[in-house]
C-alpha positions, 0 to 999 in steps of 0.5 A: 404120312397123313392123308392131307400130305398124300393129297398134297403130293398128288396135287403137286404131281398133277401140277407138274404134269400140267405144267410140263404139258403146257410147256410141251404145247407151248414148244410145239406151238412155237415150232408150228409158228416159228418154223414156217416163219423162218422158212418164209423169211428165208424164201422171202430173202432169197426172192428179194435177192433174185428180184434185185438181181433181175432188176440189176440185169434189166438196168445192165441191158440199158432198159428201164425198171421204174417209171422215172427210168422210163421217162429218161429212156423215152428220148427227145429228138434233136431240137432241129428235128423235134416236131412234137409241138407241131403235131400237138398243135395240129391235133389240139382242135380235133379233140371232143365230140364236134370233130367226130360228128363232123367227120362222120358226116363224110366217112360213115353211115348216117343215123338213118343208115345211109351209106356215106362212104366216100366214092372213088375219084372220077365218080360224082361225090355230092358232098365234096364241097361240104368236105372242102368246107370241113377241111377249111374249118381245120385249115390251121390244124392241117397246116401244122400237121404238114409242117410237122411232116416236112420237119421229119415227124420226130417227137417226144410226147409229154407222157407222164409215167406213173404205174401200169394203169395210170400213165397219162397218155392224154397228149397222144390219145387223139392223134388218130384224129389227125390221121382222119383229117389227113385222110379226108384231105387226101380224098378231096385232093384226089377228086380234084385231080391233085395226085401230088397233093393226095400223096403228100397227105398220105405221106403226112399220115405215115409221118404222124405214125412215125412220131410214135415210134419211140413211145415206150408203152403198149397204148401208144403203139396201139394208136400207132398201128391205127394210124398206119392202118388209116394210111394204108386204107386211103392208099388202097382206096385211091391207088386204082383211080389216081396216077401217082408219080414214080417219085410219089410211089417211091416216097410212100414205099419208103414210108412203109418200109420205115415202119418197124413193128419189131422194135415197136413190139419190144418197146411196148413190153419194155415200157409196160414192164417198167410200169408193172414194176412200179405197181409192186413197189407201190401197190396201193393205187391198184387197191383203189382201182380194183377194190382188192384191199387185202391183195394189194395193200399187203405191200410188195411180195418178192415171190410175186414180183419174181414171177412177174419179171419171169413172164415179162422176160419170156415175153420180151425174149419171144418178141426178139424172135422173127415172125411167125415164131414170135406169134407162136411163142406168144401163144404158148406163153399166153397159154402158160400164163392163163393155166397158171392160176388154175394149177395153183392152190388158193394160197398161190392165187393170193400169193401171185395176185398182182402178177395175175392182174397186171400182166398184159395179154401180149399174145393179143398184142402179137396178133395185132402187130402181126396183122398190121405187119401183114398189112404194110407188107401187102401195101408195099407189094401193091406199090411194087406191082404199080411200079411193075405195071407202069413199066410193063403195062400189065400185072405180074403173073406172080410176085416172083416177077417183082424180084429183083427190080421192085422187091429184093424178095417176095414178102412173107406172111408173118402168120405162117412164114410163107410168101404173101398170096397174090390172086388176080381176078377180073375186076381186082387183084388181092394180096393177102395173109392167111391171118391168125387162124393160119388157114388159107381161105383163098383171100375171098371177100364179100361184095361190100367188104373193104380191102382190109377185112378184119373179120375175115380169116384172111387179111386181104389188101384189095385193089380194084382194076379200073381204066385210068 
């Protein structure tokens, strides 16, 4: 065999060896890419089946899983009870900058820091005639608000549900201004010694609050709490100075007891979940809102959506618990949610990007609802004390004296489950909750603080003791 033939055989062996090497590399590359792809496809299909099962279970419970279903879930009241048009007409004129500035002239400090707080009935109010002119300007609004109240207050506002950050709530965004207008009217009527009229104005605020009872998004329920707080504030300010009739007190107590923040909290989670699901089904708008083109334009990822549904289901289950367990469980879930990204890899941070962004802080909402639940329970207790005082001509020595003639049982503090605290002082008495820190600070307030102090660790409903 010649040297050329030997070289040719060696070259052929080298080519075969290289070819075999490339085949092995190709096979390894295929396995390296294909195996993860197969696993990803398997787990993705599994996650898709689990997501579909979760959505089926949500619908089986009669709850919405899309904005369209949420729209149908938000029911219309009977035609003869529907006060929507009246509420909207009553607040239409209150939109914009002018109303806020005019209202501030009587209710807040002016630009020079001069206190414009409305003085209590029975004392001089130098701006009362100006306040009456202000009310006269908005007489049509007040008339519409009172008509809505007399009709029962039920409403179904024209909210357009789209996705979690794009629900059109413009129709309800200014309802709290109706509460401000009615509060001013209650003060003016009280100063003019019209106790029945003042009670009617406060009752109308409570009915405005009730009009949002079935609005199934957290934003609407937040507005609702601000309206109920406005009613409780004006009630606390006027109660020591106005002789409300037994009938009016009974009506106001019924208003307070009709407020169902348990259902409100649940509705908020139900609605927010449906809007959140829509974000997974159509994530592109979130990319525009948050500037995450990679995270939010890749499309719905079922494992991400499954985690979101798990958290929302846990929040909803916690909302079904009584106070204070509800608040404790919400705190624990919030801590778990906040710790989740920190314990995840960079891949998981991308994998669960949408859940991280769109899941609301329901611990904060739980704290808000607990605060307002404490306020309405305290307000009802104050009215029960007023009924006791009218009958016995003295304050009760303890809240147990109200049982059973005026309350079925002593109201509990939603933050710690113990009875609300009651303290009688020389110039006032207070009903208070220990607040989110669950520490009893004695219900102390500074001299210039209002009866509800949102910055104080205790949540205090303060009633001054005056001679009527």
